[in-house]
N, C-alpha and C positions, 0 to 999 in steps of 0.2 A: 378432306373436303371442308371448305370454309363455310361458315354460316353467313348468308347474305343479310344485309341490313334492309330495312324497309325502303330506304332511299334508292338502293340499287335494284330493287325488285320491280318486275313488270306489274302492271295493274292486275293481270290475271293471277300472277303468283301471289300478290298481296291478298287478293280476295280468297284464294285457296288457303293461304296461311291463316287468315282470319276465320275461315270455316273450321279448320282444325282447332284453332284456339277456342272457338265457340263450343265445339263438341267437348273438348277437355273441360272447359269452364262449366258446362251443363252437367257433366259427369261428376265433378267435384261438388257442385252445388247440390245435386241429387243425393250424393252420399252424406253430405253434411246435414241436409234437411231430413234425411231418413234417420240419422242418428238422433237429431233433436226431436223428431217425431216419436221414436221409441222412448225417449226420455220423458217428454212432456205429455204425450198422448197415450203412450203405452205403459207409463209408470215404471220403466226400467231405469233405475239409477245407474249412472256410469261409474266405473272404477277410475282411478287416476290414469291408468294407461289408455282407457277409452277416451278420456278427455284429451290426452296428448295426441291421440290419433287424429283428432279433429283439426289440430293446428295446421298441418300441411295443406289440408283442403281449403282452409280459410286463406292461407298464403296464396294458393293457386288462384282462388277467386279474385283476390285483390290484384295480383299480377296480370291476369288475363283481362280483367275489366280495364285496367290501366292501359293495356295494349290497344284497346279500341280508341283511346283518346290521345295518349302521349308516348308511352313506352313502345319501343320497337317490338313488333309482334314476334319476330324470330328470337329476340332476346328473352321476351316473356315466356315463349314456349320452352326455351332452354332452361330457364330458372324454374318453370313449372315442373318440367321433367325431373329436375333435381329435387324439388320439394316433394314430389310424389314418390320418388325413390326413398327419401327420408321417411315419409309416411309408411311406405311398405316395410321399411326396416323396423319401425316402431310396432307395426301390426304383426310382423313376423316374430318379434320378441314377445309380444303379448300372447301369440299362439303357443310359443314355447313355454311360457309361464302357465297357460291354461292346461297344457299337456303334461306339466310336471317336469319338463326337461330343463327349465331355467327357474331361477328364483327372482323375486322382485321385492323391493322395499315396501310396496303397498300390501304385501302379504306378511310383513314382519320377518321376511327371510334374510334381509340384508341390513347392515348398519347397527344391529343390536349387539353390544359387547357384553351386556349383562342381562340378567332377568328383569331388572328394573327398566332398562332401556327397551327391551322387548315389550314389557307391559305398557310403557308410555307410548310406543308406536301403535300398539293395538288399540289403546284407548283414544288416541288422536285420529285414528282412521275414520274417515267419513265415506259412506257408500260401501258397496260390496268389495270383497277381495278380488284382486286381479286374476286369481286362479279359478274363480267361479265363472262358468259359462252361463250367462243369463238368458241367452237365446241362441238357437241354432237352426239351420235349415239343411237337410240332407246330411246331418252330422257335422256340419261346418259351422263354427261360431261366427259371430259378427266380425271379430278380429280377423278370422280366416277369409271371410268374404271381402273385408276391406283390403287385405293383402292382395287378393286376386284383382280387385277393381283398381287399386292403386298402381299395380304393375301394368295392367291393361291401359290405363290412362297415360302412364309414363311412356309406354311403347307407342301409343298414338301420338304423343307430343314429339317423341324422337323421330317417328315416321314423318311427321310434318316438317321437321328440320332437315332431314337428309334425303328426301325424295328428289328425283331429278326435276328441274323446272318444268319440263313438258309433261311430266307424269301427273295423273289425276290424284 
């Protein structure tokens, strides 16, 4: 199934695509603002992986805002879905680090070839270790909730791309 461009889409389809794009945009904006709120209002310093998880949401915001002005909405939705899947991958990796299933360089677990290298990594680290869960809800960390939300937003973007033109 080919992805239509905005030029070949009907006005109703274009409006529907923009509605989906707006919903995905608001979702990513809410997640990013929530993370910043936890940091600046709640006093929870982010670890390096937490900061990396914010990047895909910022990319989604820029892509989908540009779709309202210049970029094809369908192309923006496709790229947003890809960015959200990357974000879900980062969040999934972070959950693995939090659960002790994976190691991360922000915990000093990778890249140290000697005791001096490990000491230098630990001394250079700013913020909490990536393996520490700073906040959780129902036993799920922020990284876990970001994984769920990113997958949900990616699914919404893909749904917007591949639904039949007459479907709501």
